[in-house]
C-alpha positions in Angstrom: 148.8 88.3 130.2 147.1 89.8 127.3 145.8 86.6 125.7 144.1 83.4 126.9 144.0 80.5 124.5 140.7 78.6 124.9 140.7 75.2 123.4 137.2 73.5 123.1 137.9 69.9 122.8 134.5 68.4 123.1 134.2 64.5 124.5 137.6 63.3 125.2 138.8 60.1 126.8 140.4 61.0 130.3 143.6 59.5 129.5 144.0 61.4 126.3 143.2 64.7 128.0 145.9 63.8 130.6 148.5 63.3 127.9 147.4 66.9 126.2 147.5 68.5 129.6 151.3 67.0 130.3 152.3 68.4 126.8 151.2 71.8 127.4 152.5 72.0 131.0 155.9 70.7 129.4 155.7 73.6 126.9 154.7 76.2 129.5 157.4 75.4 132.0 159.9 76.1 129.1 158.3 79.4 128.5 156.5 78.3 125.4 153.0 79.4 124.3 150.2 81.1 126.0 148.1 80.3 129.1 145.6 78.0 127.9 142.0 76.9 129.3 141.0 73.5 128.1 137.2 73.0 128.0 135.7 69.5 127.5 133.6 66.5 128.6 134.6 63.0 129.3 133.2 59.7 129.0 132.0 58.4 132.5 135.3 58.1 134.6 136.1 58.0 138.4 139.3 59.9 139.5 141.1 59.9 142.6 143.6 62.7 143.8 147.1 61.9 144.7 146.2 61.5 148.4 142.6 60.3 147.9 141.3 57.2 149.6 140.9 54.4 147.3 137.9 53.1 149.4 135.9 56.4 148.7 135.2 54.5 145.2 132.4 52.4 146.3 131.6 50.8 143.0 133.9 50.7 140.1 131.9 48.6 137.8 130.1 51.4 136.0 133.4 53.4 135.2 137.0 53.1 135.1 139.1 54.6 138.0 142.1 56.6 137.4 144.6 58.0 140.2 146.0 61.4 139.1 148.4 64.1 140.3 145.8 66.5 141.6 144.6 67.6 144.9 141.4 66.3 146.3 139.7 62.9 146.7 137.0 61.0 144.6 135.3 62.6 141.9 133.2 61.6 138.7 133.6 63.1 135.2 131.0 62.4 132.6 128.9 63.7 129.6 127.0 66.9 130.7 129.7 68.0 133.0 131.8 70.9 131.9 135.4 70.2 132.7 138.1 72.9 132.8 141.7 72.4 132.7 143.7 75.7 133.0 147.3 75.4 132.1 148.6 78.8 133.9 151.9 80.0 134.8 151.4 81.2 138.3 154.6 83.2 138.2 152.1 85.7 136.7 149.4 85.2 139.2 151.3 85.5 142.6 152.5 81.9 143.1 150.1 81.3 145.6 147.9 78.1 145.3 145.5 78.9 147.9 144.6 82.2 146.1 144.4 80.2 142.8 141.8 77.8 144.4 139.7 80.6 145.7 139.9 82.4 142.4 138.7 79.2 140.5 135.7 79.2 143.1 135.1 82.9 142.2 135.0 82.3 138.5 132.4 79.5 139.0 130.4 81.5 141.4 130.2 84.3 139.0 129.1 82.0 136.2 126.4 80.2 138.2 125.1 84.0 139.0 124.9 84.5 135.4 122.8 81.3 135.1 120.3 82.5 137.8 121.9 80.6 140.7 123.2 81.8 143.9 126.4 79.8 144.7 128.8 80.0 147.4 131.9 78.6 149.3 131.8 76.5 152.2 134.4 77.3 155.1 137.4 75.0 155.1 136.4 73.0 151.9 137.2 73.5 148.2 134.4 73.7 145.6 131.2 75.5 145.0 127.8 74.9 146.7 124.2 75.9 146.1 122.7 75.7 149.5 123.7 72.4 150.9 124.4 70.8 147.6 127.7 70.6 145.8 127.7 71.8 142.1 131.4 72.1 141.3 134.4 70.3 142.3 138.2 71.7 142.0 141.4 69.6 142.3 144.6 71.1 140.8 148.2 70.0 140.2 151.3 72.5 140.0 154.7 71.9 138.4 157.2 74.5 138.7 154.4 77.0 139.0 152.4 75.7 136.0 149.0 74.5 136.8 147.1 71.4 135.6 143.9 69.8 136.2 141.1 72.1 137.5 137.5 72.2 137.9 134.2 70.2 137.0 130.9 72.0 137.0 127.8 70.0 136.8 125.7 71.4 133.9 123.5 68.3 133.2 125.5 65.2 133.9 123.9 61.8 135.2 124.3 62.4 138.8 123.5 58.8 139.6 127.2 58.1 139.2 127.9 60.2 142.3 126.4 57.4 144.4 129.2 55.1 143.5 131.7 57.4 145.3 132.3 59.5 148.4 132.3 62.6 146.4 135.6 64.7 147.3 135.7 62.4 150.3 132.9 64.1 152.1 130.5 61.7 153.5 126.9 62.4 153.1 127.6 65.3 150.4 124.7 65.8 147.9 125.6 66.6 144.5 123.5 68.8 142.2 123.5 70.3 138.7 122.4 73.5 136.8 119.8 71.3 135.1 118.4 70.1 138.2 118.1 73.5 139.7 116.7 75.7 136.7 113.2 75.6 135.5 114.5 76.4 131.9 117.3 74.5 130.1 120.6 76.2 129.4 122.5 75.3 126.4 125.9 73.8 127.1 127.8 76.0 124.7 126.4 78.9 126.5 128.0 77.8 129.8 131.4 77.1 128.0 131.2 80.8 126.7 130.4 82.0 130.2 133.2 80.1 131.8 135.7 81.4 129.4 134.5 85.1 129.8 134.6 84.9 133.6 137.9 83.2 133.8 139.5 85.7 131.3 138.0 88.8 133.3 139.0 87.3 136.8 142.6 86.6 135.8 143.1 89.8 133.9 143.4 88.6 130.2 142.4 91.2 127.4 141.6 88.7 124.7 140.3 85.0 124.4 141.3 83.3 121.4 139.4 80.2 120.7 141.1 77.5 119.0 140.7 73.8 117.8 143.4 71.4 118.7 144.9 68.0 117.4 146.9 65.4 119.0 149.4 64.1 116.6 151.7 61.2 117.0 154.9 63.2 116.3 154.5 66.4 118.0 151.6 65.9 120.7 149.4 68.8 120.9 149.3 70.9 117.7 147.1 74.1 117.8 145.3 74.8 114.4 143.6 77.8 113.1 141.5 79.9 115.6 137.6 79.4 115.6 135.3 82.0 115.9 
């Protein structure tokens, strides 16, 4: 577990990101490549987990809706929200999905502390809160002990989209963001770095390799030269 590949994808359509995840999961299931953390943003989109209630999307006119193979219910992704998709082999991390979810929460709580915010879990719920407002959502998929999907941290998204859904299936939940809670702005690139470093530290990676990626018609996800 010495190396974590981090791939900064920028703004990516949701369907394309799913295809990239599927390819990386396929390779990881075959023992190929390294554990990978995809960091990206999406154009506005609503997603429903595999058991999510479609009625929790209250207004589907502002963004498309995708039902996907992750846990959790309804959520929103959009510009200004940092999405992380870890493609990890959990055979190296205890084969415990519950522990993995708690680990993702711990990473996000640590990052928010670095941003000057005191965040916490809520008993019986998945995700991260600052006081009574939710700032990060988590929903994962696992295939042959290889993870996909992941977390969404509200850095500075348009929070009005959350009015169009019942976030995470929790009636009355209020969503917040780093930008809303801080008096001084924080660069999005800095939050990416904090996430990568906290993730690597928590999961025991000794090195982060930042890479670019390209989806090609013939070979799917092709990793290019490392980016410093």
